[in-house]
LUMVOLUM-29246 format. One record per residue: x, y, z of N, C-alpha, C, O in turn; residue number from 1. Coordinates in Angstrom, 1 decimal. Atoms other than C-alpha are relative to their C-alpha. Example, Ala and Ser with C-alpha at 12.3 -4.5 7.8 and 13.67 -1.06 7.14 Angstrom:
<sites>
   n_px   n_py   n_pz  ca_px  ca_py  ca_pz   c_px   c_py   c_pz   o_px   o_py   o_pz num
    0.9   -1.2    0.0   12.3   -4.5    7.8    0.9    1.2    0.0    1.9    1.2    0.7   1
   -0.9   -1.1    0.0   13.7   -1.1    7.1   -0.8    1.1    0.8   -0.3    2.2    0.9   2
</sites>
This chain:
<sites>
   n_px   n_py   n_pz  ca_px  ca_py  ca_pz   c_px   c_py   c_pz   o_px   o_py   o_pz num
   -1.0    0.5    0.3    7.5   19.8   10.1    0.4   -0.6   -0.9   -0.5   -1.1   -1.6   1
    0.2    1.0    1.1    8.8   18.1    7.7    1.1   -1.3    0.0    2.3   -0.8   -0.1   2
   -0.2    1.1   -0.6   10.2   14.8    8.5    0.4   -1.2   -1.1   -0.4   -2.1   -1.5   3
   -0.4    1.2    0.9   12.5   12.8    5.9    1.6    0.0   -0.2    2.2    1.1   -0.3   4
   -1.8    0.1    0.7   16.4   11.7    5.1    0.5    0.3   -0.9    1.7   -0.1   -1.0   5
   -0.2    0.0    1.3   16.6   12.7    1.6   -0.3    1.9    0.1   -1.3    2.6   -0.2   6
   -0.4   -1.0   -0.7   18.1   15.7    2.8   -0.2    1.3   -1.4   -0.3    2.4   -0.9   7
   -0.3   -0.9    1.0   18.1   17.9   -1.0   -2.1    0.0   -0.1   -2.6    0.9   -0.5   8
    1.5    0.1   -0.1   14.1   17.0   -0.6   -0.9    0.7    1.0   -1.9    1.4    0.9   9
    0.9   -0.8   -1.2   13.0   18.1    2.4    0.3    1.0    0.2   -0.3    1.3    1.3  10
   -0.6   -0.9    0.0   14.9   21.2    2.1   -1.0    0.8   -0.9   -1.5    1.8   -0.6  11
    0.5   -0.7    1.3   13.2   21.8   -1.6   -2.1   -0.3    1.0   -3.0    0.6    1.0  12
    1.8   -0.6   -0.6    9.2   21.0    0.5    0.6    1.0    1.1    0.1    2.1    0.8  13
   -0.1   -1.1   -1.3   10.4   23.2    3.6    0.1    1.3   -0.8   -0.8    2.2   -0.5  14
    0.1   -1.0    0.6   11.4   25.7    1.2   -1.6    0.7   -0.6   -1.8    1.9   -0.4  15
    0.6   -0.2    0.1    8.3   25.8   -0.2   -1.4    0.1    0.7   -2.5    0.4    0.1  16
    0.7   -0.3   -1.2    6.3   25.9    2.8    0.2    1.3    0.9   -0.5    1.8    1.7  17
   -0.1   -1.9   -1.1    8.0   29.3    4.1   -0.2    0.4   -1.2   -0.9    1.4   -1.0  18
    0.6   -0.8    1.1    7.4   30.3    0.7   -1.1    0.7    0.2   -1.2    1.9    0.3  19
    1.3   -0.7   -0.8    4.0   30.7    1.8   -0.2   -0.3    1.4   -0.8   -1.3    1.8  20
   -0.6   -0.7   -0.8    5.0   32.0    4.8   -0.8   -1.1    1.7   -1.4   -0.8    2.7  21
   -0.1    1.2   -1.2    4.9   28.3    7.3    1.1    0.1    0.3    2.1    0.1   -0.5  22
   -1.1    0.3   -0.2    7.2   28.2    9.7    0.3   -1.7    0.0   -0.4   -2.7    0.3  23
   -0.3    1.7    0.2    9.2   24.9    9.0    1.3   -0.6    0.8    2.4    0.0    0.7  24
   -0.6    1.0   -0.1   10.9   22.3   10.6    0.7   -1.1   -0.5    0.0   -2.1   -0.7  25
   -0.9    1.1    0.5   13.6   19.9    9.3    0.4   -1.0    0.8    1.1   -0.4    1.7  26
   -0.3    1.0   -0.5   14.2   16.7   10.8    0.3   -1.4   -1.1   -0.2   -1.6   -2.1  27
   -0.4    0.3    1.6   16.1   14.0    8.8   -0.1   -1.5    0.7    0.1   -2.4   -0.1  28
    0.2    2.0   -0.7   15.6   10.2   11.5   -1.7    0.4    0.7   -2.3    1.4    1.0  29
    1.3    0.6   -0.8   12.5    8.7   13.2   -0.1    0.6    1.3   -1.0    1.3    1.7  30
   -0.2   -0.2   -1.4   14.0    9.2   16.7   -0.3    1.5    0.5   -0.8    1.9    1.4  31
   -0.2   -1.4   -0.6   14.8   12.9   16.3   -1.8    0.7   -0.1   -2.4    1.7    0.5  32
    1.4   -0.9    0.4   11.2   13.5   14.9   -1.4   -0.3    0.9   -2.5    0.2    0.8  33
    1.2   -0.1   -1.1    9.0   12.3   17.8    0.7    1.1    1.2    0.1    1.9    1.9  34
   -0.1   -1.4   -1.0   11.1   14.4   20.0    0.2    1.8   -0.5    0.1    2.8    0.2  35
    0.3   -1.2    0.8   11.1   17.2   17.8   -1.8    0.6   -0.4   -2.1    1.8   -0.4  36
    1.1    0.1   -0.2    7.3   16.8   17.5   -0.4    0.0    1.2   -1.6    0.1    1.2  37
    0.7   -0.3   -0.9    6.7   17.0   20.9    0.9    1.5    0.6    0.3    2.2    1.4  38
   -0.5   -1.5   -0.2    9.0   20.3   21.3   -0.9    0.9   -0.8   -1.5    1.8   -0.2  39
    0.6   -1.0    0.7    7.4   21.9   18.3   -1.3   -0.2   -0.1   -1.9    0.8   -0.6  40
    0.9   -0.3   -0.1    4.5   21.0   18.7   -0.6    0.3   -1.4   -1.7    0.9   -1.2  41
    0.5    0.0    1.4    3.7   21.0   14.7   -1.6    0.1   -0.1   -2.3   -0.4    0.7  42
    1.6    0.6    0.4    0.2   21.4   13.0   -0.3   -0.5   -0.9   -1.5   -0.8   -1.1  43
    0.5    1.2    1.0    0.8   19.3   10.2    1.8   -0.4    0.0    2.6    0.5    0.1  44
   -0.3    1.0    0.3    3.3   16.5    9.9    0.2   -0.7   -1.3   -0.5   -1.6   -1.8  45
   -0.5    0.6    1.6    4.9   15.8    6.5    1.5   -1.1    0.4    2.7   -0.9    0.8  46
   -1.0    1.2   -0.8    6.7   12.4    7.5   -0.1   -1.0   -1.2   -1.1   -1.4   -1.9  47
   -0.6    0.5    1.4    8.4   10.5    5.0   -0.5   -1.6    0.6   -1.4   -1.5    1.5  48
    0.3    0.9   -0.1    8.0    6.6    5.4    1.0   -0.8    0.7    1.1   -1.3    1.8  49
   -0.9    0.7   -0.2   10.9    5.2    5.2    1.2    0.7    0.4    2.0    1.2   -0.4  50
   -1.5   -0.8   -0.9   13.6    6.7    7.8    0.7   -0.5    0.8    0.1   -1.4    1.3  51
   -1.0    0.8   -0.5   16.5    5.5    9.7   -0.7    0.3    1.6   -1.4    1.2    2.0  52
    0.2   -0.2   -1.5   16.1    5.3   13.2   -1.3   -0.7    0.5   -1.3   -1.9    0.8  53
    1.4    0.9    0.4   12.2    4.5   13.4   -0.4    0.2   -1.6    0.3    0.7   -2.4  54
    0.6    0.0    1.5   10.3    4.2   10.1   -1.3    0.7    0.1   -1.8    0.8    1.2  55
    1.1   -0.9   -0.6    7.2    6.4    9.6   -0.9   -0.5    0.4   -1.8    0.2    0.7  56
    1.6    0.7   -0.4    4.5    4.2   10.5    0.5    0.0    1.6   -0.4    0.2    2.4  57
   -0.4    0.2   -1.6    6.4    3.8   14.2   -0.3    1.6    0.4   -1.2    1.9    1.2  58
   -0.1   -1.5    0.0    6.9    7.7   14.0   -1.6    1.0    0.2   -1.7    2.1    0.8  59
    1.3   -0.2    0.3    3.0    8.3   13.4   -0.4   -0.6    1.3   -1.1    0.0    2.1  60
    1.2    0.8   -1.0    1.9    5.7   16.0    0.4    0.8    1.5   -0.6    1.1    2.2  61
   -0.8   -0.7   -1.0    4.3    7.5   19.1   -0.7    1.3   -0.3   -1.6    1.5    0.6  62
    0.8   -1.4    0.2    3.0   11.3   17.5   -1.3   -0.2    0.6   -1.6    0.4    1.6  63
    1.5    0.6   -0.3   -0.4    9.9   17.8   -0.6    0.1    1.5   -1.6    0.6    1.9  64
    0.3    0.3   -1.2   -0.2    9.1   21.5    0.1    1.5    0.8   -0.2    1.5    2.0  65
   -0.4   -1.1   -0.9    0.7   13.0   22.4   -0.6    1.3   -0.7   -0.7    2.5   -0.2  66
    0.5   -1.3    1.1   -0.7   15.2   19.1   -0.9   -0.6   -0.4   -1.1   -1.8   -0.2  67
    1.0    0.1    0.6   -3.5   15.7   17.2    0.3    0.5   -1.4   -0.5    0.5   -2.4  68
   -0.1   -0.8    1.3   -1.8   17.5   14.4    0.2   -1.1   -1.3    0.8   -2.2   -1.4  69
    0.0    0.5    1.0   -2.6   16.7   10.9    1.5   -0.8   -0.8    2.7   -0.4   -1.1  70
   -1.6    0.6    0.5   -0.2   14.1    9.4   -0.3   -1.0   -1.6   -1.2   -1.8   -1.8  71
   -0.1    0.1    1.1    0.5   13.7    5.7    1.5   -0.9   -0.5    2.6   -0.5   -0.8  72
   -1.5    0.9    0.2    2.8   10.5    5.1    0.5    0.1   -1.9   -0.2    0.2   -3.0  73
   -0.8    0.4    1.5    4.9   10.1    1.9    0.8   -1.4   -0.1    1.5   -1.6    0.9  74
    0.0    1.1    0.4    5.8    6.7    0.6    0.6    0.1   -1.5    0.0    0.6   -2.4  75
   -0.6    0.5    1.3    8.7    5.8   -2.3   -0.8   -1.5   -0.6   -0.5   -2.0   -1.7  76
    0.1    1.4    0.2    6.8    2.5   -2.4   -1.2   -0.2   -0.4   -1.9    0.1    0.6  77
    0.5   -0.1    0.0    4.2    2.0   -3.9   -0.9   -1.1    0.0   -1.8   -1.1   -0.8  78
    1.0    1.0   -0.1    2.5   -1.2   -3.0   -1.0    0.7    1.4   -0.8    1.7    2.1  79
    1.2   -0.6   -0.9   -0.8   -0.9   -0.8    0.1    0.1    1.1   -0.4    1.0    1.7  80
   -0.1    0.6   -1.3    0.2   -2.6    2.4    0.4    1.3    0.6   -0.1    2.0    1.6  81
   -0.8   -1.5   -1.0    2.3    0.4    3.4   -0.9    1.3    0.0   -0.8    2.1    1.0  82
    0.7   -1.1   -0.6   -0.3    3.1    3.0   -1.3   -0.2    0.6   -2.0    0.7    1.1  83
    1.2    0.1   -0.6   -3.3    1.1    4.3    0.8   -0.3    1.6    0.1    0.0    2.5  84
   -1.0   -0.1   -1.4   -0.6    0.5    7.6   -0.2    1.3    0.1   -1.3    1.5    0.4  85
   -0.1   -1.1   -0.1    0.1    4.1    7.6   -0.9    0.7    0.3   -0.6    1.6    1.1  86
    1.0   -0.7    0.1   -3.3    5.5    7.6   -0.7   -1.0    1.1   -1.8   -0.4    1.5  87
    0.9    0.5   -1.1   -4.6    2.7   10.4    0.7    0.6    1.3    0.0    0.4    2.3  88
   -0.7   -0.2   -1.2   -1.8    4.3   13.0   -0.5    1.8    0.2   -0.2    2.5    1.1  89
    0.3   -1.5   -0.1   -3.5    8.0   12.2    0.4    0.9   -0.7    0.4    2.1   -0.4  90
   -0.6   -1.4    0.8   -1.9    9.6    9.2   -1.7    0.1   -0.7   -2.7   -0.6   -0.9  91
    1.5   -0.9    1.1   -4.7   11.9    7.3   -0.1   -0.4   -1.1   -1.2   -0.7   -1.6  92
   -0.2    0.4    1.1   -3.4   11.2    4.4    1.2   -0.4   -0.9    2.0   -1.0   -0.2  93
   -1.5    0.9    0.5   -0.6   10.0    2.2   -0.1    0.7   -1.7   -1.2    1.0   -2.3  94
   -0.7   -0.2    1.0    1.5   11.0   -1.2    0.9   -0.7   -0.4    1.7   -0.9    0.5  95
   -0.9    0.8    0.6    3.5    8.8   -3.5    1.1    0.4   -0.2    0.9    1.6   -0.3  96
   -0.8   -1.0    0.6    6.8   10.1   -4.5    0.0   -1.1   -1.4   -0.4   -2.3   -1.4  97
   -0.3   -1.8   -0.4    7.7   11.6   -6.5   -1.5    0.8   -0.1   -2.5    0.4   -0.6  98
    1.5   -0.6    0.2    5.1   14.2   -6.2    0.3    1.7   -0.1    1.4    2.2    0.1  99
   -0.3   -1.7    0.4    4.5   18.1   -7.1    0.3    0.3    1.2   -0.4   -0.2    2.1 100
   -0.1   -0.8   -1.6    5.7   20.1   -3.9   -1.4    0.8   -0.2   -2.3    0.6    0.7 101
    1.2   -0.3   -0.2    2.8   22.3   -5.2   -1.3   -0.9    0.6   -2.1   -0.4    1.4 102
    1.1    0.8   -0.5    0.3   19.6   -4.6   -0.1   -0.2    1.4   -1.0    0.1    2.1 103
   -0.1    0.3   -1.4    2.0   18.5   -1.4   -0.3    1.9    0.7   -0.6    1.7    1.9 104
    0.3   -1.3   -0.6    1.3   22.6   -0.4   -1.5    0.2    0.0   -2.3    0.8    0.8 105
    1.6   -0.3   -0.4   -2.1   22.5   -1.2   -0.5   -1.3    0.6   -1.6   -1.2    1.1 106
    0.6    1.4   -1.4   -2.7   18.9    0.8   -0.2    1.0    0.9   -1.2    1.6    1.1 107
   -0.1   -0.6   -1.2   -1.4   20.9    3.4   -1.2    1.0    0.5   -1.7    1.0    1.7 108
    1.2   -1.0    0.1   -4.0   23.8    2.7   -1.3   -1.1    0.7   -1.7   -1.2    1.9 109
    1.2    0.8   -0.4   -6.7   21.3    2.7    0.0   -0.9    1.5   -1.1   -1.0    2.1 110
    0.3    0.2   -1.8   -6.1   19.8    6.4    0.0    1.1    0.6   -0.6    1.0    1.6 111
   -0.6   -1.1   -1.3   -5.2   23.0    8.2   -1.5    0.3   -0.4   -1.7    1.3    0.3 112
    1.0   -0.7    0.0   -8.9   23.9    7.1   -0.9   -1.2    0.5   -2.1   -1.0    0.3 113
    0.7    1.2   -0.8  -10.3   20.8    8.7   -0.1    0.0    1.3    0.9    0.3    1.8 114
    0.3   -0.5   -1.5  -11.8   21.1   12.3    0.9   -0.7    0.7    0.8   -1.9    0.5 115
   -0.9    0.5   -1.0   -9.1   20.3   14.9   -0.8   -0.8    1.1   -1.8   -0.2    1.6 116
    1.0    0.5   -0.7  -10.6   17.7   17.0   -0.1    0.7    1.3    0.8    1.3    2.0 117
    0.2   -0.7   -0.9  -12.6   18.7   19.5   -0.7    1.7    0.1   -1.2    2.4    1.0 118
    0.2   -1.4    0.1  -13.2   22.0   17.8   -1.3   -0.1   -1.5   -1.0    0.4   -2.6 119
    0.5    0.2    1.3  -15.9   21.1   15.2   -1.3    0.2    0.6   -1.8   -0.5    1.5 120
    1.2   -0.1   -0.4  -19.2   22.9   15.2   -0.1    0.0    1.5   -0.6   -1.0    2.1 121
   -0.1    0.3   -1.3  -18.8   23.9   18.9   -2.0    0.2    0.5   -2.8   -0.3    1.3 122
    1.4   -0.2   -0.3  -22.3   25.6   18.5   -1.5   -0.7    0.5   -2.5   -0.4    1.2 123
    1.1    0.6    0.1  -24.3   23.0   17.7    0.4   -1.3    0.3   -0.6   -1.9    0.2 124
   -0.3    1.0   -0.7  -22.5   19.9   19.2   -0.3    0.1    1.4   -0.8   -0.9    1.9 125
    0.0    0.3   -1.7  -22.4   20.9   23.2   -1.7    0.2    0.0   -2.3    0.0    1.1 126
    1.7    0.7   -0.7  -26.4   20.6   22.9   -0.6   -0.6   -1.0   -1.7   -0.2   -1.3 127
    0.5    1.7    0.5  -26.9   17.3   20.9    0.5   -0.6    0.4    1.7   -0.6    0.6 128
    0.1    1.4   -1.1  -27.7   14.4   22.8    0.5   -0.7   -0.8    0.3   -0.7   -2.0 129
   -0.8    1.1    0.8  -25.5   11.6   22.1   -0.8   -0.9   -1.3   -2.0   -1.0   -1.3 130
    0.6    0.8    1.4  -26.3    9.6   18.8   -0.2   -1.3    0.4    0.9   -1.8    0.5 131
    0.1    1.3    0.2  -27.6    6.0   19.3   -0.4   -0.8   -1.1   -1.3   -0.6   -1.9 132
    0.5    0.7    1.0  -27.6    3.1   17.2    0.1   -1.0    0.6    1.3   -1.4    0.5 133
   -0.1    1.8   -1.0  -28.1   -0.4   19.4    1.2    0.2    0.5    1.6    1.4    0.5 134
   -0.9   -0.3   -0.9  -25.2   -0.7   21.1    1.4    1.0   -0.1    2.3    1.2    0.7 135
   -1.1   -0.9   -0.1  -23.2    2.0   19.6   -0.6    1.4    0.3   -1.7    1.8   -0.3 136
    0.4   -0.7   -0.1  -23.4    5.0   20.9    1.5    1.8   -0.4    2.6    2.0   -0.1 137
   -1.1   -1.4    0.0  -21.5    8.7   20.0   -0.3    1.1    0.2   -1.5    1.4   -0.1 138
    0.1   -0.8   -1.4  -21.0   11.5   22.0    0.5    0.7   -1.3    1.5    0.2   -1.8 139
   -0.7   -1.0    1.1  -20.3   14.2   19.0    0.4    1.3    0.9    1.2    2.0    0.4 140
   -0.5   -1.4   -0.5  -19.8   17.4   21.6    0.7   -0.9    0.9    0.9   -0.2    2.0 141
   -1.2   -0.1   -1.0  -17.3   15.3   23.7    1.0   -0.8   -0.8    2.1   -1.0   -0.4 142
   -1.1    0.8    0.8  -15.8   13.1   20.7    0.3   -0.9    0.2    1.5   -1.3    0.0 143
   -0.8    1.2   -0.8  -16.1   10.0   22.4   -1.5   -1.2   -0.6   -2.7   -0.9   -0.6 144
    0.8    0.7    0.4  -17.4    6.7   21.0    0.0   -1.2    0.8    1.0   -1.6    1.5 145
    0.1    1.2   -1.3  -18.7    3.5   23.1   -1.0   -1.3   -0.8   -2.1   -1.1   -1.3 146
    0.8    1.1    0.2  -19.9    0.1   22.1   -0.3   -1.0    1.0    0.7   -1.6    1.4 147
    0.2    0.2   -0.5  -21.4   -1.4   24.1    0.3    0.3    2.0    0.1   -0.4    3.0 148
    0.1   -0.7   -0.9  -20.6    0.8   26.8    1.7    0.2    0.6    2.3    0.7    1.6 149
   -1.7   -0.1   -0.3  -16.9    0.4   26.4    0.4    0.5   -1.5    0.0    0.2   -2.6 150
   -0.1   -1.0    0.9  -15.2    3.1   24.7    0.8   -0.2   -1.2    1.3   -1.4   -1.1 151
   -0.7    0.5    1.0  -13.4    3.0   21.6    0.9    0.9   -0.7    0.4    1.8   -1.5 152
   -1.0   -1.0    0.4  -10.7    4.9   20.6    0.3    0.3   -1.8    1.2   -0.3   -2.4 153
   -0.2   -0.2    1.5  -10.8    6.2   17.0    1.2    1.1   -0.7    1.8    1.5    0.3 154
   -1.1   -1.3    1.2   -8.3    8.8   14.6   -1.0    1.0   -0.2   -2.2    0.8   -0.5 155
    0.9   -0.8    0.4   -9.7   11.9   14.2   -0.5   -0.4   -1.4   -1.8   -0.6   -1.4 156
    1.0    0.3    1.0  -10.7   11.0   10.6   -0.9   -0.8    0.1   -1.9   -0.6   -0.6 157
    0.7    0.7    0.0  -12.1    8.1   11.6   -1.4    0.3    0.4   -2.5    0.0   -0.1 158
    1.6   -0.4   -0.3  -14.7    9.7   13.8   -0.4    1.0   -0.8   -1.5    0.6   -1.2 159
    0.4   -0.9    0.9  -15.3   12.5   11.6   -1.2   -0.7   -1.3   -2.4   -0.5   -1.6 160
    1.2    1.0    0.9  -16.5    9.7    8.8   -1.3   -0.3    1.3   -2.4    0.1    1.2 161
    1.1    0.5   -0.8  -18.6    8.4   11.9   -1.0    1.0    0.3   -2.2    0.9    0.6 162
    0.9   -1.3   -0.4  -19.8   11.6   12.6   -0.9    0.1   -1.1   -2.0   -0.3   -1.0 163
    0.5   -0.1    1.2  -20.8   12.4    9.1   -0.8   -1.1   -0.5   -1.4   -0.8   -1.4 164
    1.0    1.6   -0.1  -22.7    9.0    8.9   -1.2    0.6    0.8   -2.3    1.0    0.5 165
    1.1    0.1   -1.3  -24.5    9.2   12.0   -1.0    1.0    0.0   -2.0    0.9    0.6 166
    0.5   -1.3   -0.1  -25.6   12.7   11.3   -1.2   -0.4   -0.6   -2.4   -0.1   -0.2 167
    1.4    0.3    1.4  -28.0   11.4    8.3    0.2   -1.7    0.0    0.7   -2.5   -0.8 168
   -0.1    1.7    0.7  -28.6    7.9    9.1   -0.7   -0.9   -1.3   -0.5   -2.0   -1.6 169
    1.1    0.6    0.9  -31.3    7.5    6.3    1.0    0.2   -1.3    0.9   -0.6   -2.2 170
   -0.5   -0.6    1.5  -28.7    9.5    3.4    1.4   -1.4   -0.2    2.3   -1.8    0.6 171
   -1.4    0.8    1.2  -26.2    6.9    0.9    1.0    1.0    0.2    0.5    2.2    0.2 172
   -1.2   -1.0    0.4  -22.9    8.9    1.0    1.0   -0.4   -1.0    1.9   -0.9   -0.4 173
   -0.7    0.0    0.4  -21.1    8.5   -1.8    1.8   -0.1    0.5    2.0    0.2    1.7 174
   -1.2   -0.3   -0.4  -17.2    8.4   -1.5    0.1    1.3   -0.1    0.1    2.0    1.0 175
   -0.1   -1.0   -0.1  -16.8   11.4   -2.7   -0.6    1.3    0.7    0.0    2.4    0.9 176
    0.8   -1.0   -1.2  -19.9   13.3   -0.3    0.8   -0.3    1.1    0.8    0.5    2.1 177
   -0.3    0.1   -1.8  -18.0   11.6    2.6    1.5    0.9    0.0    1.8    1.6    1.0 178
   -0.8   -0.8    0.6  -14.8   13.2    0.8    0.1    1.7    0.8    0.8    2.2    1.6 179
    0.4   -0.8   -0.2  -16.5   16.1    0.7   -0.1    1.1    1.8    0.1    2.2    2.3 180
    0.5   -0.2   -1.7  -17.6   16.4    4.4    1.4    0.0    0.8    1.8    0.9    1.5 181
   -0.8    0.8   -0.9  -14.8   14.8    5.9    1.4    0.9   -0.5    1.6    1.7    0.4 182
   -1.3    0.0    0.4  -11.3   15.9    4.1   -0.3    1.8   -0.5    0.4    2.8   -0.2 183
    0.7   -1.5    0.8  -13.4   19.3    2.1    0.3    0.0   -1.4    1.4   -0.3   -1.8 184
    0.6   -0.4    1.4  -14.5   20.1   -1.4    1.4   -0.3   -0.8    1.6   -1.3   -1.5 185
   -1.2   -0.3    0.9  -11.1   21.0   -3.0    1.1   -0.8    0.4    2.2   -0.4    0.1 186
   -1.0    0.7   -0.5   -9.4   18.0   -1.4    0.0   -0.9   -1.6   -0.9   -0.9   -2.5 187
   -0.1    0.4    1.4   -7.7   15.9   -4.5    0.7   -1.4    0.3    1.7   -1.3    1.1 188
   -0.8    1.0   -0.1   -6.5   12.4   -4.3   -1.0   -1.5   -0.2   -2.0   -1.5   -0.9 189
    0.6    1.6    0.3   -7.7    8.7   -4.4   -0.8    0.1    0.8   -0.7    0.5    1.9 190
    1.7    0.5   -0.7  -11.6    7.9   -3.6    0.1   -0.9    1.0   -0.7   -0.9    2.0 191
   -0.4    0.9   -0.7   -9.8    4.8   -2.2    0.2    0.2    1.3   -0.6   -0.4    2.0 192
    0.1   -0.4   -1.4   -8.7    6.1    1.0   -1.2    0.3    1.0   -0.9    0.5    2.2 193
    1.1    0.0   -0.5  -12.6    6.4    2.1   -0.2   -1.4    0.5   -0.6   -1.6    1.6 194
   -0.2    1.8    0.0  -12.3    2.3    1.9    0.7   -0.1    1.2    0.2   -0.6    2.2 195
   -0.9   -0.1   -1.1   -9.5    2.9    4.0   -0.1   -0.2    1.3    0.3   -1.0    2.2 196
    0.3   -0.7   -1.6  -10.5    4.6    6.9   -1.2   -0.8    0.6   -1.3   -1.2    1.7 197
    1.2    0.8   -0.3  -13.8    2.9    6.7    0.3   -1.4    0.7   -0.3   -1.6    1.8 198
   -0.4    1.5   -0.1  -12.3   -0.9    7.0    0.4    0.4    1.5   -0.3   -0.1    2.4 199
   -0.2   -0.2   -1.3  -10.7    0.4   10.0   -0.5    0.3    0.8   -0.1   -0.2    1.8 200
    1.1   -0.5   -0.9  -13.3    2.1   11.7   -1.2   -1.2    0.4   -1.8   -1.3    1.5 201
    0.8    1.6   -0.1  -15.5   -1.2   11.3    0.8   -0.8    1.1    0.4   -0.9    2.2 202
   -0.5    1.0   -0.6  -13.0   -3.4   12.6    0.3    0.5    1.4    0.3   -0.4    2.3 203
    0.1   -0.5   -1.8  -12.7   -0.9   16.2   -1.1   -0.5    0.1   -1.4   -1.3    1.0 204
    1.6    0.0   -0.6  -16.4   -1.0   16.1   -0.4   -1.4    0.0   -1.6   -1.5    0.2 205
    0.2    1.1   -0.3  -16.3   -4.7   16.1   -1.4   -0.5   -0.8   -2.4   -1.1   -0.2 206
    0.9    0.2    1.0  -18.5   -4.9   12.7    0.5   -0.4   -1.1    1.5   -0.1   -1.7 207
    0.0    1.6    0.9  -18.6   -7.7   10.5   -0.3    0.7   -1.5   -1.4    1.2   -1.4 208
   -0.3   -0.5    1.3  -18.0   -6.2    6.5   -1.1   -0.8   -0.8   -1.7   -0.3   -1.8 209
    0.9    0.9    0.5  -20.2   -9.2    5.6   -1.3    0.3    0.4   -2.0    0.4   -0.6 210
    0.8   -0.2   -0.4  -22.9   -8.5    7.8   -0.3    1.2    1.4   -0.6    1.1    2.6 211
   -0.3   -1.0   -1.2  -22.5   -5.2    9.2   -1.6    0.4    1.1   -2.8    0.1    1.0 212
    1.1   -0.7   -1.0  -24.5   -3.6   12.1   -0.2    1.5   -0.3   -1.3    2.1   -0.4 213
   -0.2   -1.7   -0.7  -23.5    0.0   12.4    0.4    1.1   -1.5    0.2    2.3   -1.6 214
   -0.4   -1.0    0.7  -22.1    1.0    8.9   -0.4   -1.1   -1.7    0.1   -2.2   -2.2 215
    0.6    0.8    1.6  -23.6   -0.4    5.5    1.1    0.2   -1.4    1.5    1.2   -1.8 216
   -0.2   -0.6    1.8  -22.1   -0.6    2.0   -1.3    0.1   -0.6   -2.3   -0.6   -0.3 217
    1.0    0.0    0.9  -24.4    0.3   -0.5    0.8   -0.2   -1.3    1.5    0.8   -1.8 218
   -0.5    0.3    1.0  -23.2   -1.3   -3.5    0.2    1.0   -1.0   -0.6    1.9   -1.1 219
    0.2   -1.1    0.8  -22.0    0.8   -6.2    0.1    1.7    0.0    0.4    2.5   -0.9 220
    0.4   -1.3   -0.2  -22.8    3.8   -4.3    1.2    0.6    1.1    2.1    1.4    0.8 221
   -0.6   -0.2   -0.7  -21.1    4.1   -0.9   -0.4   -0.8    1.2   -0.5   -2.0    1.2 222
    0.1    0.9   -1.2  -21.8    3.8    2.7   -1.3    0.8    0.7   -1.4    1.9    0.3 223
    0.7   -0.3   -1.2  -24.6    4.5    5.4    0.1   -0.3    1.5    1.1   -0.9    1.9 224
    0.0    0.4   -0.9  -25.3    4.1    8.5   -1.3   -1.4    0.5   -2.5   -1.2    0.4 225
    1.0    1.2   -0.4  -27.3    0.5    9.8    0.4   -1.0   -0.6    1.3   -0.9   -1.4 226
   -0.3    0.9    0.3  -27.3   -2.8    9.1   -0.4   -0.9   -1.9   -0.8   -0.5   -3.0 227
    0.4    0.6    1.3  -27.6   -5.4    6.5    0.4    0.7   -1.2   -0.2    1.7   -1.7 228
   -0.9    0.0    1.2  -24.9   -5.3    3.6   -0.7   -0.4   -1.1   -1.5   -1.4   -1.0 229
    0.7    0.5    1.6  -26.0   -5.5   -0.4    1.4   -0.4   -0.4    1.7   -0.9   -1.5 230
</sites>
């Protein structure tokens, strides 16, 4: 589903997707987008940030209440706040206008190669016990996270990052390594995306970045499980 109030751009994107055998629904405003997402149940939502009715942030927030579709946000504004806020409500990726429709199509394919929520390596995770890191409990099979016995609601991307880190607690993951694990090796974009998601993940876990308990920053390299930042 393509949601953009710029009709020529929305139609251009829709045509590229349709030529690649996607079934495409085009919507022009935020309120209609939420209702259409309930009806259409899209696999991927290409969502413009600046929409009439409800803006893209609120559309993303509401859609995330009932759908685990992949959300690729589009923004004509380049300030970092828009991108950070968009990702915090559950978007999987973003692109800044103007963009190449071919690159957007490539990003959509990359998202679709990621496992859907609850579908990741089922033959492995069904037998795996929960991973315990002090007060943190990560149940990969159920895709559930608890801190001090209290459930923590994570987006799919946040959980996937935590799953990757917790699977190899002694390994230091570079940003590119996390991107390869979570987004796929052929993903192309800003590696800062990893920092954004890790920041939101830490806040939800109650982890202090200056003295972390769960996710450690290894300066100049990336991240690993374990406390004591460098």
